[in-house]
N, C-alpha and C positions, 0 to 999 in steps of 0.2 A: 332195278333199272337195267335194261339191256345195254351191253357194251356197244352195240351197233347204233350209230346215229340214226334217229328217226325224227323227221322234220315235218312240222305242221305249218302251212302257209295259210293264214287267215286273211281272206280277201283275194283269193287266187284268181278270180275272174277279172280283176281290175287292170288298169293300165300297167302297173308295175308287176302285180302278181302273175299275170299271164306269162310274162317273160321270165320272171324270177323262178317260178315253179318249174319251167322247162329246163332252165340252166342248172337248178339244184338236182333235178332228176338225172341229167346228163353227168353231173359230177359225182353224185352219191348213190345213183341207182333209183329208177322210178318206183321200185318196190319199197323204198325207204322214204318216199315223199308223199304226204297227204295234203291235198288242197281242200279248202272249205270256203263257202260263200253262201249268199242268200238263195241262190238258184243254181241249177245245173249249168255247166259250161255249154256254150253254143255248139262246140265241136267235141268229138271223142278225145279223151286224154289218155296218156300213157300212165300217169300217176293215179293214185287212189283218190277218189273225191267223196267228201262228206258234206251234205247240205246242212248248213248251220249258221246261225248268227252269233257273233262274238258276245252279244248281250244275253244269249241263252246259256247261262252258266252251267246248268245241269247237263245239257246235251254236249257242251264243249268239254266238260270234265269227263264224260263218257268216252268221247273221241280220244282224248289224251290217254285215258286208262287202257282202252282197247288196243290202241296202236303203240302203246309204250313210248309216247313222244318224249324226246329229249330237248329238241330245239323248236322254238316258236318264232315265226316271222309274222308280226301283227301289222298288216297293211290296211285293214278295213278302216275307212275314215270318211267323214264328210269333208269335202275340199272347200276352198275359199269362196268361190262364187256361189256354189250350191248352198254352202253353210249360211250365207247371209240371208237366204230366204227360208231357212229352217233352223233357227238358232237353238231351240230346245233339243231337237233331234241331233244336231251337230255336237252339242256338248255331251249329250248322253252317249252317243256312239264313240266319240273320240276319247272321253274320259272313263266312262264305266267299262268300256271294252278293255282299255289298258289296265284298269284296276283289277278286273277279273283275271287277266293273265298274270299280272304281278302276284296276285294272291295264290295262284296255282304254284308259282315258283316258291313262294314263301312256305307253302305246304309241302315242298319237296316233290311235287308231281312233275315238274319239268326242271331242266338244268340251266337253260340259256334262252334269252329273249332278244330279238331285234325289234325295235320300234322306231319308225322314222319321224323326225321332226321336220321343220321346214324353214326357209328364209322368211316365211310369214310371221315368225316370232319377232322380227324387227319391225320398226315403224318409222314415222316421219322424224322422230327425234334421233334416230340412228344416223351416223354419217353415211353418205351415199356411196362413197367409193372405198374399196379395199377394207371392207368391214371386218374388224378383228373379232376373235373368238368371244371376248368378253365385252363387246360393245353393248350399248344401251338396248334393252329389249322392252319396247312399249307398243305392242301390236294393236292394230285398229280393226281387226276382223275377228269374228268368233273362232274361226279356224286358227288364226295366230294365237289368240288367247288360250285356246284349248291345248295347242301344241306347247306353248310356254309353260302352262300348268303341268302338262305331261312330262316335260323335261324335269321339272322340280320333283314330281312324283317318282320318276326313275331314280333320280339322285338320292331321294329320301329312302327308297326301298333298298338301294345298294348299300348305303351307309348304315341303316338300321338293321337290315336282315341279311346283308351279304349277297343280295340277288345279282346275278351276272346279267345285267341288262345293258344293251349297247345301242347307240343311236347316232344318226347323222342328220344334219339339216339339209334336206334335198333342195336344190335350186329348181327352176322350171325344168321339167323333163320332156324330152322329145324322142319319139320312137316311131317306127313304121309297123311294128308287129301287133300293136294293140291300140285301141282308141282311148282318148282321155276320158276323165270322169267328172268334169265340172270345176276345173281349176282355172285360175286367171291367166295362166300361160298356155292354155289349150290352143291358142292361135297358131303356135309354132308346130303343132301337129296337123291341124286342119289345113294350113296353107299348102302343104305338100300335096294332099289329096286333091284340093281344088285346082292347084296349078297343073297337075297332070290330067285331070278330067275336063276342066273348063277353061284353063289358061287365065283365070282371074280369081281374085279373092278380095272380100271386104273384111278389113281388120278392125277388131273392137278395141285395140290399143292405139295410142298415138304413134305417129310415124317414128319418133325418136325416143320412145320409151324403152330405154336400155335396162335389161334385167339379167341376172346371173342365170345361165342355162346349162344343160348337160344332156348329152346323148344317152339314150337309155342303156346302151351297152356299157358305158362308163358307170352309170348309176348301179347297175347290177353287179359290176365288178367291185365297186366300193362296198356294197351291201354284203357280199360274200366275204370280201377281204377282211372287213372289221369283225365279222362273226368267226372267222378262222384264226384271227390273231390270238396270241397268248394273252390270258387275262391280265397279266402284269403290264402289258403294253397299252392297255386302255386306261389312260390317265384322266379322261373326262367322262363323267357318268351322267351329265345332263344330255348334251348332244354336240357332236363335232360339226364345225363349219366344213363345208365341202364345196369345191369349185372346179370348173373345167374351162368355161368360156363365158363371155357376156356380149350381148349384141341387141340391137333394136330391130323392130319389124322391118324397117327400111333396109338395114344391112342384110338381114336374112333374105328379103325379096331380091336384092341385087345379086346375091350369091346364087339363088335359084334361077335367075335369068341367064346365068352362064350355061345352064342345061336346057332351059325352056325360054328361048329369047322372046317369044310372043306373050309371056306372062305379064299381067297387069294387076296392080294392087291399088285399092282405094282405102281410105281411112274414115271410119265412123266410130270414134271412141264412145264407149258407154260406161256404165258404173264399174265395170271391171278395170277400166283404165284408172279410175280413181283409187281402187284398191292397190293397183300396182304402183301408183304414184308414191305411196308411202314406203315402198320396199327399196332395198339397196340396188345399186347398179353393178357392183362387183364385190366379191367376197375374198377374204384372206383365209386360207385353209392350212396354214403352216403346221398346226398341231396334228392334223390328220396325216400330213406328209411325214412329220417327224416321229410320231408315236407308232403308227402301224403301216407305214410305207405307201400311203396313197399317192397315186399319180395318174392323171387322165390319159387316155389314148387318143382322143378325138378333139381337134379344134373345129371351128365353124366350117371351114372349107371341106375338111375330111368328113364331117358329119353330113353335110348336104350331099356330097358325092355318094356316100353310102346309102342314104335314104332314097335318093332319086333312083339309083340302080335297083334297089330292092322293090320299090313300089312299081317301077316300070315292069319288072318281071311279074309282079303280082297281077297287075292290070292286063297283062297279055294272056293270062290263063283264062 
C-alpha cells in the first residue's frame, strides 16, 4: 500500500460529491483523487474520473487496485423521496454498495471509509427537539431504514474486523454549487434558484415544518474533519449526530426577502411533507463536538448571504 493518500469518491457527480471531490483535490492534490459515478461528469474535472457503479464489485475492485486507493468516501445512495418510489433499488444501492466497500476493507484493499448516515434514521417516536445521540431510531422511510441498517453494519464491521469506518448523520444540506438528488429537504436549494430567476417559489413542505439543516460548506468541513481525526478520537462507530442550524421554509423565505424583497412563496405540501413530519426539528451533536472538534461556521443568515452572493454571480455569467 502506497504511503501517499489515494482517495476514491463514489458518487462524485452528486450534490455532496461534486463539492467534496473538489475540496479533497485542493487539499490532497487532484492527482490523488479519483471520482466515480454511473455517468461521466457534465463538465471537465481536474481529478481522475472512472465510470462505475458501486454495485459493480469487480470493476470497483479494479479501480481500487489500479489507483492504490487508501480512503473511500461512499456517497452513492437513493435519497428519501426518490427511495419511496423505488424501494428495492434503494435498498440494493444503499446496502449492497456499503457491504461491497466494507468487504474491500476487510480484505485489506483499503484502509479507511467514510459513509454518511442521515437524520432520516429518526422517526415519529423520536423526540422532536434537541435529539440526543442515542435517541429512539424508528424510521418510516426505506431511506431511513437502510441508513439505520447501514449504521449497524458499520458498527459490526468495526467491532468484528477492526474496519476504520466513520460516519455522520447529515441533516438537510443546502448548497449553491450543485443541485440536489431527490431528498425531502431539496426545497431549501430550489428556493434560491427560483427566487433569483422568477421571484417566486411553490414549496412542497408546510410553512412551519422546521428541520435540522446545514450549509454545504459546513457538511464538507465535517466530512473531511472526521476522516482526518485520529482513530482513537472516533468513539462512535454507528454514526455521529451533526448539527448547524434549524429553520422552517417560512423562516428561510423571510431571510431571502432581505436580499430579494419582491420574492413570494406559496405552500402546497405533498407526500414529502409527510416524510419530514416524522423527522426531528433540532439535533444535539455534543459527541461530535467533544470527540473530534466539530463546530459549524454558518448560521441561517450567514448561509443565505453567501448563497445569494454566489448564485447572483453565477447567473450574471
